[in-house]
C-alpha positions, 0 to 999 in steps of 0.5 A: 234346669235350663229355661230352653231346655224345659220349653224344648222339652214341653214342646217335644211332649206336645208334638208327641201327643198331637202326633199320637192323635194324628196317627190314631185318626190316620189308622182310622182312616187307612184301616177302613179305606186302604186296599192293601189288606184286601189285595193281599188276601185275594193273591192268596196271602192268608193266615199268620203269614198276613200280619207278617206281610202287613207289619212292616207295611204299616211300619213304613206308613207310620214312619212316613206319617211321623216325618213331620214331627221328626222333621220339627224335633230335629229342627229344635237341634236337641243335643240329646235326641234320644231325651226328646224322642223319649219325651214325644213317644212315651207319654202319648203312648201312655195315654192312648193306652192307658185303658188297656194297661190299666185293665184287669186283663193286662197280663194275660193279653199283653202279648197280643198287642206287642207287635202293634205296640213296637210299631207305634214305639218305633215309628218316631225314632225311625223317622227321626233317624231317616231325616237325621241320616238324609240331611246330617247333623249340620249347625245348631239352629239359632232361628228361634234365638231373639236377634240382637239389634244392630 
């Protein structure tokens, strides 16, 4: 395999794991101090409609929080962006959810985690897609290569 591909793949994995921890930290803060759920509940949005309204809002916040990592991944200018996104999303997802996945009751309660997991898995790819759509593909980034002495 190409050495640059291995370095970029390792960078994608490390960025993904760092981003999972960043999102977990941010969501702990947001869930404790965000007034959105209280506003919705006081305006009459209750029951099954509350999660249905909160899910797109939470996804949007996760996508916004994922923009810096998506930007760095796009700066690597990978030929196969899907591979780098997969390397950035899957290891961190498995690591942070290993307790639930390896639990003895996973089969019984997996459906209750599905909406949250879908949101976790989609945030970085949607952020990368959005940035790629806004910035365009552009020319390859050779700024990380050594410059030749003239």
